[in-house]
C-alpha positions in Angstrom: 93.0 90.5 111.4 94.4 89.6 114.8 97.9 89.3 113.3 97.8 93.0 112.6 96.7 94.1 116.1 99.0 96.8 117.4 100.2 98.0 114.0 99.5 101.1 112.0 97.5 99.9 109.0 96.4 101.3 105.6 93.5 99.4 104.2 92.9 100.0 100.5 90.5 98.6 97.9 92.5 98.0 94.7 91.9 97.2 91.1 94.3 96.4 88.2 92.4 98.1 85.4 91.8 101.5 87.0 93.4 104.9 86.3 94.7 104.8 89.9 96.4 101.4 89.5 99.9 103.0 89.3 99.4 103.9 93.0 100.5 100.3 93.6 104.1 101.6 93.2 103.6 104.3 95.7 101.9 102.0 98.1 104.8 99.6 97.9 107.2 102.4 98.6 105.1 103.5 101.6 105.2 99.9 102.8 108.9 99.6 102.4 109.5 103.0 104.2 107.4 102.2 107.3 107.2 98.4 107.5 109.9 98.1 110.1 107.9 100.4 112.4 104.8 98.2 113.0 103.1 99.3 109.8 101.3 97.3 107.1 99.2 97.9 104.1 96.3 95.5 103.4 95.1 95.4 99.8 91.6 94.2 99.1 90.8 93.7 95.4 87.3 94.9 94.4 85.4 94.6 91.1 82.5 96.8 92.1 83.6 99.9 90.1 83.0 99.4 86.3 84.4 95.9 86.5 88.0 97.2 86.9 89.2 94.1 88.7 87.9 91.1 86.7 91.0 88.9 87.3 91.1 85.8 89.4 92.9 86.1 92.8 95.9 84.2 91.3 96.1 86.6 88.4 95.8 89.6 90.7 98.7 88.5 92.8 100.8 87.8 89.7 100.0 91.2 88.3 100.8 93.0 91.5 104.1 91.2 92.1 105.4 91.3 88.6 104.3 94.7 87.5 104.6 96.6 90.8 106.7 94.3 93.0 104.0 94.4 95.7 105.1 92.7 98.8 102.4 93.9 101.2 99.5 91.5 102.0 96.8 91.1 99.4 93.5 89.5 100.3 90.6 87.8 98.4 88.4 89.9 96.3 85.7 91.7 98.4 82.7 94.0 98.1 83.0 97.4 99.7 79.5 98.6 99.2 76.0 97.0 99.3 74.5 94.0 101.1 77.6 91.9 100.8 80.1 94.5 102.1 83.0 92.8 103.8 83.0 93.3 107.6 86.2 95.3 107.6 84.7 97.8 105.2 81.5 98.0 107.2 83.6 98.9 110.3 85.9 101.4 108.4 83.0 103.2 106.7 81.2 103.6 110.1 84.4 105.0 111.6 85.4 107.4 108.8 82.9 108.9 106.3 83.8 110.6 103.0 84.3 114.3 102.8 80.6 114.6 101.9 79.6 112.7 105.1 78.8 109.5 103.2 79.8 106.0 104.2 79.8 104.6 100.7 83.1 103.9 99.0 83.1 106.0 95.8 85.9 104.4 93.8 88.9 102.1 93.8 92.0 103.1 95.9 90.0 104.6 98.7 92.4 104.3 101.7 91.8 104.1 105.5 94.5 104.8 108.0 94.0 102.7 111.2 95.7 103.4 114.5 97.4 100.5 116.4 94.5 100.7 118.9 92.2 99.6 116.0 90.4 102.9 115.6 90.3 104.6 112.1 92.4 107.8 112.1 91.5 109.0 108.6 89.9 108.2 105.3 91.7 109.2 102.1 90.2 109.7 98.7 91.4 107.7 95.7 93.2 110.9 94.5 95.3 111.1 97.7 98.8 109.8 96.9 100.6 107.2 99.0 103.3 109.8 99.5 100.7 112.1 101.2 99.8 109.3 103.5 103.5 108.9 104.2 103.6 112.5 105.3 100.6 111.9 107.5 102.3 108.9 109.1 105.5 110.9 109.6 103.4 113.5 111.5 101.9 110.8 113.7 104.9 108.5 114.1 108.0 110.6 113.4 110.2 110.3 110.3 111.3 106.8 109.3 114.9 105.9 110.2 
């Protein structure tokens, strides 16, 4: 994660067989709009929600790049809840709880906005569109050029 130090980051748990999967297109647009301003999106595939990401890592990358032209970094499949929770998700969930005050990730496409100083700014529900996150980034960073 050191390579992303000093950048605005959106961390998102993704799945290719989810009702929110079309958000890949909006996430890619968000990445293209802000990437030249020290911004990155980090995608973490997760199969913990009704088995909606059963594919191998190679298949996931192929799906994302061919179907949605995803160019932001995608990582290995992770767990976001339970005893095998990936360390980044342990940190993010401690920093920003859900609207009900829970740490648990409730579904695919939960998004976290992380400030360049490494602190979590905000947690967004799966229903929050990437465009809405773009509006939030604009309020924090100013409009993209």
